[in-house]
N, C-alpha and C positions, 0 to 999 in steps of 0.2 A: 447480524446477518451477514452470511458470507456473498461473495460476489455472484456465486451459482444460484442463489436462492431467488425465485420467481413465484409469487402467488397469485395466479391469474384469475381471482375470484372477482370483487367489485371494484372496477378500475376507478382510477381518478377521474374527476369531470374533463370534459375536451378542453376548457380553458386551461387547466393546470397541466395536462398532458401535452398540449401545445408550448406552453412555456418550458417546460422540461426539455421538449424536444428542440426547441430554440437554443437552450442552453447547450445541449449535447453537440448541436452541428455548427455553433458559433466558432468561425476559424481564428478568432482573435485569441492571443496568448499575450497579455500585457506584461508578463513578468520578464525580466532580464534573461538572456540566454545563460550567460556564464555568472553564477553566484560570486565569484570571486574577483571579477573584473570590476573597475570603478563604474558606478552607476551611469555616468554621462560617455562611458567608451562605446563605441558602436560594436554592434553584435557580431561576434566572428560566425563565418559561415560553416566552419566544421567544429566538432566537439574538441576542446583543448585536452582532454584527458586521454591518457594512454590506453592502449587496449591490449588484452592478452591474445595471443595467437589462437587459431581453430585447432582445436584438438582433434582426436579422431573422429571420423564421421559415423554414421550409424544412424437561558441564554443570551444568546446573540440577538435580542430584541431591543426595541427602543428603550425598554425599562430595564433591561440588564445588559450593560456592554462591558466588554471583557477588558477594554483598557491595557492591552498587552504591552504595547510599545508604540513608540512614533511609527507611522505608516511609511516613512521614508528612510532607507538606510543611511544617507547622508546625515540624517539628524541625530543618529546613533554615534558616529564618530566623524563629526565635522573636520578635524584636523587630517584626518586620512582622507577624506574627500577633496579637501583644498589642496593637498598636495598630490593628488592624483595617485596616491600609493595604494596598490592592491597586491595581495599574496597570491601570485600563480599558481596553477595546478603544480604540484612537485613533478620532478623529473622522473621519478620511479614509475614504471620500471624500465622505461627507456634511460639509458646511461647507467648512473650509479645505482644499483639495486639495494633495496633494504635487506636485512638479514632474513634469510628463509623465503624470500620471493622467488618464483619462478622467472627465468629468463623469458624475455618476449621478442617478438618481431614484429613486421608490419601486419596489420590487419588484413584478411583476405577480402577482396571484394566480391560481393554477393549480389550485386544488382539492387541494393538498397537504396532508398530513395530519401530525401530530406523534405520535410514539410515546408511549405512556403513561409515565409516570415509574415508576422501580422503587418497588415497595411493600415493599422490604426482606425479604420472605419467602424463606427458604432454598429451594433447588431440590431436589427429590428424583426418584429413579428408582422404578419398582415395587419393592414390599417395604419403602419408606421409605430406601433408600440415599441418603446425601448426594451431591449432584454439586456440584463446585467452581465457583464462578463467576469467570469471567475478569474481571479488573479493567480495566475500560474505561468511557469517558464515552458517554451515549445519542446517537444520531444527531441533528445540529442540526436537521434538516429531513428531510422524505421526500415529493417529489413524483413520483409515478408517471407522470404525463403528460409532464414533463420528461424523466425518464429513458427512457421509450419512443421519445421524439423523437430522443434523441442515439442510443439503440440502432439505430434504424432507419436513420440517416443513417451510423453507423460501418459497419454491414454493407454498404451500398452502397458505401462507400470500400474496404472489404475486397476487394469483387469486383472494382473496379476495378484495384487494385495487383495482384492475384492470390493473396493469401495465403489458405491454408486452403481450397483448392479443394474442392468437393464437401461441404464441412463448415460451410458458413455459418449453416444452422440451428442447429448446436452453438453458434456464435459469438452468434447472436441469443439463444438460449435461456439462455446463461450470464449475460445482463444487465450487460454491462460499463458502457453506457450508465448504467444505475442505480447502479453503483459509482461513478461518476465524479460522477453528480448528488450521491449521498450525502456523498461525501468532500470537495467544494467548495462549501458551503453559501454562500459570500460573491457568487455569482452566478447568476443565472437565465439568463444569455446562453447559449443552446444552441450558438453558434459557439465560444465559448471552452471550453466544456465537451468539445465535439466534437474540438477541437484536443488537450487532454489524454487524450481517450480513443484518438486515433488514435496518438499518442506511446506510450501504454500497449500498445495491441495490437500495435504493430510490435516493441516489445522483447520481448513474450511469444512472437511469432512466431518470434523467435530460437531461442528455447528449443524450442518445439513443432516446429519444422522441422528444427533441426541437433542437439539434444542428446537429447530425450526420444522423437523419433520419432514424435510424435502426430498430425503433419500430413503426414509423409513418412517414408520409412525411414531411421533415424538411422546414420551412419557416424562413429563416434567417432574413428577413425583420421585422418579428413580435419576434424575439428572445428577444430582450430587454424589450417588453411589458411582454412578459411570464415570464420572470425572474424576473421582478419586481413584478408581482403578486405572483409568488412562493416564493420571498423574504418576502413578507408580511404574509407568513405560517412561515418561518423560523424565523423570527422576528415578531410576531403578531402585524398586524396593528389593531388599535383600532378606529373605525371610529364612528361618531354619529349615534344615533339609526335609523334614517331615511334611511341611506346609508349602514349601516353594513350588512344588509340580501343581498344586492345585490353582494356585495363581497363575502359572504358566498357561494351564490349560484354557482359563477364561480368556487371558490376552490373546491365544492363539486362535481363538475362536471368534473374535470380534475383528472385522475388517478394519475398523478406524484404527484400533490399537495396532494391528499388524503394519499399516500405513504410517502411523507415527513412530513406530520402531524402525521400519525399513528407511524411511526418509533420514533419521537422525544417523543411522548408520552411514549411510551414503554420504551425507554431508561430511563425515568424518574425513573422507578420501580429501577433502578440499580446504577443511577449515581446521585450526587448532583446538586442542581442547577446551581452550578459555572461550572461543568463538561459539562452540558448540554448547557450552555451558551458558552463554549469554542468551542463545535462543530458547534454551530449556527455561531459564527463569521469565523471559517474556511470555512464553506460552503458560506457564503457570499463573501468570497475572491475567491472562485471557481467560483461563479457567474460572477464576473468581468472578469475571464479570459475566460468563455464562450462567452461573448461578444466580447472580442478580437478575438477569433476564428471565430465567425461569420461575423466580418469584414474581415477577410482574404478570407472566401469562397465566401461573396458577391462581394468582388473586385478583386479577384484572385490574391492577394498579397502573395509573398512567402516570409516569414520573414527571415532576416538573421539570423544566428546561434545564436548571442547574444540575440535577441528578441526571439526567440523560447525557449532558456534556461531560459529566465525569465517568459516565459509564463508557464513553467513546474515547476517553483518555486511555482506558484499561482494555478497550475491545476496539481495535484499530489494525491498521496495516503495520505496526512496529515489528511484529516478529517477522514479517517479509522485510523491512528496513534493516533489521539486524544483521541480514547477510550481505550487506553492499560491499564490505570488504573482503570476506573469504570470496565471493564470487569474482571479484577483482583481481584477487591473488596477493593480498598484502593483510596486515593486521593492524587495526587501532588498539593501542594497548590499553587493558583494562584500567588501569589507573585513570586514564584520561577519559575514556568512555563513561566512569561512574561519577565524574565531576558533576556537579548538580546543575551548573550552567550548560553544559552539554547534555546532560540528560534532560533539561527543560526544551532545548531547541529540538531535540530529537523526538520529543513526544508531541511538541507543538505541530511538527510535520506529519505525525501519525494521526493526531486528531483532524488536522485539515483534510488528509487524504480520504477519510473515512467519510466525512461530510459530504465530499463529492460523490461518494457511494451512495448516501442517503439521498441527495438530490435526484440522481439518475435513475434511482430505483422507484421513484414514486409513480412514474407512469406505468409501472409494471405491478405494482403491489396492491393489496387489499387496503381499503380504507381505514382498516382497523389496525393495520400494522403500526407499530411505533416507528417514527422517524423524526428529525430535528424539525422539518417544515411542519408537519402535523401538530407537535406539540407546541410549537410558537404560534400557531394559528389559535389553539385551544385556550394557551394561556394569555395571549395578547388580544384575543376575541378580535382576530383580522382575518381577512379573506386568505384561502390559502396561496393565491397568486401572491398576494403581499408577504405571505410567510415564505415563501420561496424566496422573494427577494431579500428578505431580512436573513435568511439562511446563507445567502450568498456574502451578505455583509459580515457575518460571523466567521465564514470560511477566509474571507479575504483579510480580516483583522489578525486570524491566525498565522495566516502566510506572509504578512507584513512584518509581524513580530518575529517569525523565523528568520525571513531574509534579513532583517536589522540585526539580530543577535548573532545570526551565524557568521555573518560577514565580520563583526566584531570580535567573535571568537577566533576566526581565521587569522588575525592578525598577530595573535601571540602563542598560537597553537603550534603543534609539531606539523611536520609535513603529512603525516598520516591523518592528523585530524582534519587539515584543509582538505585533503582528498575526500575523507568521509563526509565532510559537510557538502563538497561539491556533488558527491554522489546522492546525498539527499535530494537536494535541489534536483539533479537529474532524474531521481526515482519519481519525484512529484510530477515532473514535466510527463515522464513516459506513462505513469497511471492515468493521468488527465486525458492523454491521447487515447490509451486503450478504452476508456470509459465512452470518449466520443464515437468510437467506431465499432465496439463490440457487438456481435450479433445479439448479445445477451440482452442489450437495451434497444436494438435497431431492427431485430429480425434477421432473416437469413443472409441478405445481402450486405448487412453492416455498412452500407454507405448513407 
């Protein structure tokens, strides 16, 4: 399910809606602000990562515990914690620049605001009921003007390529430009942020047009065929001259495929060929997961929790996260990105982020929609409110595993890897903040 999808049919019970709303509005951000600082260090008031200059204007149930790692980073590397050693954010691009990276300057002040730090007070609902706090860092920056700028330009592009016809007001209201602004705090350049936003909206349009039927009527029986043709755009198919024009006619007649092609071409202005290829690979994995979802829809299959968690491993925000380094203006070498330990923490972050989306979507979606809380409730024979709390536990276990293992990797990794891991942590905090305030979940005012 894409972040735009909303199925306003039979809503969840008032009790569950209230719990989800409490999760949404909870100001607590228990995670430490800086992933690479010692766990006991005081949180800095400003993000330590450098920014690029502004460019031109314009499961997890009581019966199924993941047991991924210790919940405390210090337990992962006690010698490091005892010595107070932590690899700081590399100086790039301030000072010595990495090869091929653009020069930078001071970030333009845009009237952005910082979110207040967590005061540590527990969340409560009416009647004093405890609300679980999602373990997540705070957003590293909040610049509403920059988010609005990216939003406006993103909607213009969506109109040009033809996705979401007649629904562009919904796209604008969802605030995807704000999501990208929050999730990529290393740059104030609206062009780079727009490149990431175009890729995100294009990949989500595949879901909304082909799978969920949010933008047009879904045809599960045709999904495999449509995804295969769309993949020929992701990984350009080279047909003999006699047949190539026929494929090209189909591609040009499908707004989703036009959007995919346009977004990838635009990304090439800011990313290396290897970075673009990385995104193509992640999208191919997501297409596999879309086919799995189509089988569920066509057959009425309700997957067990383990299968749904596997699905979320493949259908998550990972393609968006793959753009952390090109948006910031550097490159994590492929050999390091492809290491199994790096891949593990990368996908742990992706799974945790999409579980947040599952939680926040519950108050808006049909009770028959598949989500981790609903599947836990069915499998564990518990109330939906209890399933929400168990889903929070699953999310937090993933987050603790990511935090511990990423911090350990940063000790021996390259400066680019340390920066990328910091960017993943910042992405998680920005995504959580967007979910907490997006009109997609709160209505028109987003407050």
